[in-house]
VOGU-3710 file (C-alpha; in Angstrom, 3 decimals, decimal comma):
1> mrfavlsdth> -20,141/-3,139/-13,230  -19,638/-4,441/-9,723  -16,414/-4,383/-7,722  -14,854/-4,121/-4,259  -11,892/-2,033/-3,101  -9,560/-2,884/-0,204  -5,911/-2,697/0,788  -3,340/-3,551/3,454  -4,027/-7,263/3,847  -0,304/-7,679/4,660
11> lgdpectlaf> -0,227/-11,365/3,758  2,994/-12,646/5,309  2,740/-10,611/8,490  2,069/-12,925/11,470  -0,533/-10,431/12,710  -2,623/-10,664/9,507  -6,234/-11,449/10,405  -7,032/-13,067/7,026  -4,366/-15,787/6,643  -1,123/-16,612/8,436
21> mdqsgkihsg> 1,602/-19,257/8,703  2,368/-20,893/12,043  5,864/-21,807/13,249  5,592/-25,277/11,711  4,951/-23,764/8,282  1,247/-24,644/8,163  -1,088/-21,954/6,797  -4,357/-21,109/8,542  -7,349/-18,872/7,925  -7,350/-15,759/10,121
31> fnltdfldal> -10,328/-14,951/12,321  -11,470/-12,228/9,872  -11,342/-14,316/6,691  -14,920/-15,667/6,635  -16,541/-12,285/7,343  -14,107/-10,638/4,932  -15,097/-12,934/2,043  -18,783/-12,524/2,880  -18,427/-8,733/2,811  -16,823/-8,855/-0,651
41> gkdndfiiil> -19,889/-10,648/-1,989  -20,130/-12,969/-4,988  -19,419/-12,639/-8,693  -17,606/-9,316/-8,714  -16,309/-8,109/-12,068  -13,077/-7,311/-10,282  -11,429/-6,733/-6,919  -9,201/-3,671/-6,518  -6,352/-4,050/-4,024  -4,606/-0,751/-3,265
51> gdmldfaind> -1,264/-1,988/-2,061  0,395/-3,857/0,792  -1,428/-7,007/-0,222  1,862/-8,856/0,310  4,387/-8,020/3,001  7,961/-8,443/1,786  9,216/-5,883/4,290  9,168/-8,357/7,191  8,919/-11,830/5,655  10,610/-14,086/3,140
61> ygdvyaiary> 9,346/-14,204/-0,446  8,589/-17,931/-0,287  6,416/-17,716/2,823  4,588/-14,630/1,581  3,652/-16,166/-1,758  2,610/-19,426/-0,067  0,181/-17,519/2,163  -1,047/-15,502/-0,831  -1,738/-18,744/-2,735  -3,838/-19,984/0,188
71> fftqlkeqrv> -5,693/-16,660/0,421  -6,570/-16,474/-3,283  -7,567/-20,137/-3,345  -10,144/-19,322/-0,651  -11,265/-16,256/-2,574  -11,702/-18,305/-5,736  -13,547/-21,150/-4,015  -16,008/-18,646/-2,534  -16,735/-17,261/-6,028  -15,892/-13,726/-4,983
81> lkpdgnviyc> -14,929/-13,070/-8,618  -16,811/-13,978/-11,759  -15,067/-16,722/-13,782  -13,732/-14,022/-16,119  -13,138/-11,471/-13,325  -9,896/-9,580/-12,698  -7,819/-8,695/-9,671  -6,571/-5,143/-10,074  -3,515/-4,964/-7,882  -1,786/-1,609/-7,380
91> pgnhdydvwh> 1,299/-2,295/-5,179  2,157/-0,211/-2,113  5,352/0,216/-0,104  5,492/-3,238/1,534  5,031/-4,961/-1,830  6,752/-2,498/-4,164  8,861/-5,461/-5,293  5,836/-6,791/-7,199  5,844/-3,660/-9,335  9,618/-3,826/-9,704
101> tieyeaniin> 9,324/-7,467/-10,822  6,603/-6,614/-13,346  8,868/-3,909/-14,762  11,713/-6,433/-15,092  9,444/-9,016/-16,685  7,858/-6,647/-19,202  10,831/-4,503/-20,146  13,816/-6,826/-19,761  13,021/-10,562/-19,432  10,224/-10,865/-22,000
111> rmklgklpkk> 12,055/-8,713/-24,534  15,323/-10,606/-24,183  13,453/-13,895/-24,686  12,466/-12,484/-28,090  16,040/-11,473/-28,845  15,286/-7,790/-28,324  17,150/-5,283/-26,197  15,541/-4,164/-22,917  13,491/-0,999/-22,621  13,651/1,579/-19,865
121> frmsvplvid> 11,260/1,006/-16,989  7,942/2,789/-17,420  7,896/3,655/-13,676  4,247/4,776/-13,798  1,489/2,814/-15,554  -1,951/4,190/-14,638  -5,164/2,254/-15,138  -8,430/3,916/-16,158  -11,646/2,083/-15,282  -14,341/3,794/-17,304
131> drteknnsfy> -17,959/3,292/-16,194  -19,380/6,151/-18,241  -22,492/5,190/-20,174  -20,874/5,768/-23,565  -17,811/3,640/-22,762  -19,584/0,443/-21,644  -17,254/-0,639/-18,819  -13,897/-0,194/-20,555  -10,331/-0,521/-19,263  -7,256/1,386/-20,372
141> lrgvrrnker> -3,822/0,432/-19,031  -1,533/3,150/-20,282  1,443/2,045/-22,358  0,512/-1,646/-22,246  -0,442/-3,393/-25,462  -3,734/-5,268/-25,366  -3,390/-8,995/-25,996  -5,865/-9,888/-28,749  -5,293/-13,634/-28,310  -6,486/-13,695/-24,706
151> aqpyggmfld> -9,993/-13,439/-23,342  -8,565/-10,869/-20,928  -6,723/-8,096/-22,787  -4,309/-7,361/-19,930  -2,443/-9,759/-17,687  -0,298/-12,729/-18,633  2,442/-11,794/-16,156  4,058/-13,937/-13,458  1,464/-13,347/-10,733  -1,337/-14,899/-12,802
161> slispddpin> 0,115/-18,333/-11,931  -0,049/-17,718/-8,179  -2,402/-20,673/-7,616  -1,339/-22,708/-10,648  -0,458/-22,133/-14,323  -3,437/-24,352/-15,108  -5,782/-22,358/-12,889  -4,768/-18,729/-13,472  -6,081/-15,561/-11,881  -5,937/-12,562/-14,172
171> fiipfpnvyf> -3,988/-9,825/-12,358  -3,983/-6,345/-13,876  -1,130/-4,420/-12,277  -0,987/-0,613/-12,531  1,198/1,725/-10,459  0,805/3,991/-8,549  -2,682/5,211/-9,576  -6,040/3,837/-10,647  -8,563/6,310/-12,041  -12,235/5,367/-11,814
181> vtdensilmt> -14,419/7,467/-14,093  -18,228/7,793/-14,180  -20,662/10,220/-15,791  -20,803/12,231/-12,551  -17,276/12,209/-11,118  -13,811/10,657/-11,042  -12,038/8,928/-8,156  -8,283/8,658/-7,641  -7,297/5,319/-6,090  -3,754/4,863/-4,805
191> hgqyfetywa> -1,940/3,227/-1,909  -0,896/6,499/-0,275  2,717/5,867/0,702  3,814/9,001/-1,133  1,781/11,047/1,343  4,392/10,107/3,979  7,875/11,605/4,461  10,099/8,553/3,895  8,633/7,469/0,558  8,661/10,961/-1,003
201> algelyqilt> 11,859/12,287/0,607  14,202/11,832/-2,371  11,785/13,623/-4,672  11,740/16,603/-2,350  15,549/16,522/-2,060  15,856/16,363/-5,857  13,724/19,462/-6,311  15,713/21,350/-3,664  19,113/20,410/-5,136  18,138/21,110/-8,740
211> rqteiltmkd> 15,927/24,088/-7,891  13,288/22,355/-9,984  10,076/24,347/-10,093  8,278/22,534/-12,921  5,770/19,882/-11,861  7,282/16,414/-12,208  5,607/13,935/-14,473  4,360/10,911/-12,543  7,079/8,829/-14,206  9,781/11,184/-12,902
221> fiavnfplgq> 8,094/11,442/-9,499  8,305/7,648/-9,111  11,814/7,484/-10,568  13,430/9,958/-8,177  11,829/8,191/-5,198  12,776/4,733/-6,466  15,869/4,029/-4,258  14,153/4,388/-0,892  11,061/2,644/-2,214  13,074/-0,386/-3,233
231> lgssgvgqag> 14,997/-0,480/0,056  11,916/-0,036/2,213  9,924/-2,699/0,382  12,156/-5,719/0,817  15,605/-4,696/2,049  14,960/-5,837/5,611  12,443/-8,558/4,832  15,005/-10,638/2,949  17,859/-10,083/5,431  17,837/-13,565/6,976
241> pltdvilele> 18,458/-13,532/10,733  18,078/-9,749/10,858  14,519/-10,066/9,510  13,446/-12,029/12,590  14,974/-9,450/14,934  13,329/-6,536/13,125  9,979/-8,347/13,136  10,158/-8,821/16,923  10,996/-5,150/17,408  8,188/-4,056/15,095
251> kdvtsgrcil> 5,610/-6,141/16,930  6,942/-4,872/20,243  6,426/-1,272/19,142  3,043/-1,795/17,439  1,726/-3,568/20,537  2,256/-0,332/22,437  4,176/-2,112/25,189  7,725/-1,498/23,884  9,205/-4,001/26,348  11,960/-5,237/24,012
261> mheyihrlsd> 12,629/-1,753/22,691  12,988/-0,444/26,233  15,486/-3,198/26,990  17,531/-2,591/23,821  17,686/1,178/24,223  18,489/0,835/27,921  21,353/-1,543/27,094  22,662/0,729/24,338  22,527/3,799/26,606  24,341/1,877/29,313
271> eilkrysipf> 27,153/0,955/26,914  27,495/4,541/25,715  27,764/5,870/29,258  30,339/3,219/30,181  32,570/4,365/27,349  31,958/8,087/27,591  31,016/8,676/31,226  31,988/11,967/32,828  34,687/11,565/35,508  33,462/11,786/39,100
281> mpkcidrlii> 29,815/11,649/37,938  27,772/9,777/40,605  26,306/6,494/39,319  22,822/7,601/40,358  23,116/10,513/37,894  24,220/8,059/35,178  21,126/5,987/35,872  18,850/9,023/35,682  20,381/10,003/32,332  19,849/6,484/30,938
291> egftykiise> 16,267/6,277/32,176  15,443/9,755/30,882  16,958/9,028/27,476  15,111/5,706/27,220  11,812/7,221/28,324  12,111/9,987/25,731  12,689/7,551/22,824  9,903/5,185/23,887  7,500/8,104/24,244  8,335/9,271/20,721
301> lktvrssnfl> 7,836/5,756/19,319  4,404/5,530/20,911  3,504/8,949/19,503  4,463/7,892/15,982  2,529/4,647/16,325  -0,661/6,219/17,594  -0,623/9,237/15,289  -3,908/10,096/13,606  -3,633/10,744/9,883  -6,384/13,343/9,671
311> aeleknkear> -5,212/15,176/12,790  -1,632/15,237/11,503  -2,830/16,472/8,125  -4,737/19,276/9,786  -1,795/20,624/11,793  1,170/19,663/9,576  1,754/22,117/6,743  4,505/19,990/5,187  2,218/16,945/5,091  -0,320/18,975/3,115
321> hrisrfldst> 2,398/20,173/0,743  3,565/16,572/0,250  0,107/15,394/-0,794  -0,256/18,455/-3,021  3,013/17,613/-4,801  1,762/14,087/-5,466  -1,542/15,485/-6,740  0,342/17,932/-8,987  1,956/14,971/-10,778  -1,334/13,056/-10,714
331> mkeikevete> -3,268/15,860/-12,415  -0,518/16,162/-15,001  -0,788/12,430/-15,680  -4,588/12,630/-16,023  -4,232/15,296/-18,721  -1,732/13,097/-20,576  -4,093/10,109/-20,403  -7,083/12,195/-21,528  -5,104/13,365/-24,562  -4,109/9,802/-25,476
341> mgttfcpvnt> -7,665/8,513/-25,048  -9,191/11,478/-26,897  -11,637/12,226/-24,100  -12,160/14,370/-21,011  -12,956/12,971/-17,570  -15,074/14,589/-14,912  -12,739/16,278/-12,394  -11,461/14,085/-9,553  -13,479/14,740/-6,403  -12,462/11,785/-4,174
351> ilfghthqpi> -9,169/10,199/-3,120  -9,492/6,562/-2,022  -6,307/5,226/-0,431  -4,858/2,868/2,196  -1,483/2,794/3,978  -2,536/4,407/7,276  -4,665/1,456/8,552  -7,182/4,071/9,701  -10,472/3,675/7,809  -12,355/6,729/6,617
361> dskahatfdy> -15,773/6,186/5,054  -17,985/8,691/3,265  -19,902/9,444/6,468  -16,768/10,917/8,052  -16,888/13,857/5,602  -13,078/14,073/5,641  -11,705/16,417/2,979  -8,440/17,762/1,585  -8,181/21,183/-0,058  -6,084/21,352/-3,213
371> ngnsynlwnt> -5,909/24,183/-5,775  -9,101/25,734/-4,493  -11,094/22,495/-4,624  -12,143/20,182/-1,800  -11,481/16,454/-2,256  -13,249/13,740/-0,273  -10,874/11,389/1,565  -11,811/7,705/1,898  -9,473/5,130/3,457  -9,564/1,336/3,388
381> ggwlhvsnde> -8,105/0,728/6,855  -6,043/-2,445/7,353  -6,175/-6,115/8,287  -3,521/-6,456/10,998  -4,569/-7,626/14,452  -4,825/-4,900/17,078  -2,992/-6,341/20,075  -3,186/-3,381/22,434  -6,507/-3,170/24,268  -6,064/0,548/24,794
391> eqdhggeifl> -5,789/1,308/21,079  -8,800/2,259/19,039  -9,791/-0,664/16,826  -9,386/0,931/13,405  -10,321/-2,175/11,406  -10,599/-2,781/7,686  -13,015/-0,953/5,414  -14,259/-2,621/2,208  -15,655/-0,221/-0,387  -18,288/-1,663/-2,730
401> yetgkgfssv> -19,447/-0,212/-6,042  -22,259/-1,142/-8,393  -23,310/0,736/-11,506  -26,456/2,719/-10,835  -26,117/2,397/-7,069  -22,739/4,040/-6,418  -20,455/3,339/-3,459  -21,118/1,831/-0,048  -18,726/0,411/2,516  -18,472/-2,298/5,166
411> klsvsr> -16,201/-2,060/8,196  -14,937/-5,135/10,061  -13,157/-5,206/13,395  -9,591/-6,547/13,522  -9,626/-6,920/17,306  -10,516/-10,256/18,886
//
């Protein structure tokens, strides 16, 4: 078994270093694409993409899928996958709509085509990749019926026709977790958005309001956080003229310069003071208030942007609790899967995730303590261009696995 793991390509974001669309609508290879494809190697059994492959949060569906078609055409031409290889694609927060669409296709559209009534969404469909000696490289996609008529037992959904219906790519789409099992250990692979406040906030509110103390199943964990997940994935990205404005603001903030943001906040503060100014207040005091208010907001934005995941995890008790709550549901799901498969996995000892754009390889010896055990943390980094010279170039980390050899990783710079 041979595969590669990556995430956060953000195809559709103008700052993507792998493929992008210019203002005329022409698609180009990014400056990282050649080295990226070389690092993946040839003839992989599968490629695992842990979310934010597509970016619907800041770009239109049509443009995003056009860029993705170009990207996967390059990947196919370079023989990164074997002819019968699979892309295992576990959506994140910027492409949650892919998972939502798969749910619609499987549980509503396909059933109604057969004259059947829709089923409830599954919410969570984990994938087990089993590289234990006795299992001989098996797959198990929970709750999904294997297709005996196809060479590939899973797939057959809309994304397979990304390049062409006559030239399909077999996408296996789990959510939110992939479990990789060997004779020695097990690895949890996930995007990692539920480690952050926004994406897990409704679940925490639900438990407070209902005084729920029982550990949520993964299905319920995803369900209670569904509304914000759906909004955050594509709500702004498909908002027409507003999308362009938000994109400009986002790039302004991520560049570290905050020139546009400074102008907008300054203008807003000015309008507020015009309407609600204190009588007889000298104008110079008004100006100081505006400048102080603007400076404070910009400083906070820069702090959020440059935050370090591991440092925040170390000092933020609530962040640790949030990850622990996700792991509670994860461990519950693993036990359910083990029961269904009639087997027992080695305990999880590593969490491989994305989302933060800050790569962590095995040499970093980063860990997270949960229920008395220490879990290795590995992160795939990201593939968005670093436009601020003062920022550390985090880059993208590609994790490579081969049976008998274990894991290695390759880091590439995303700074020109």
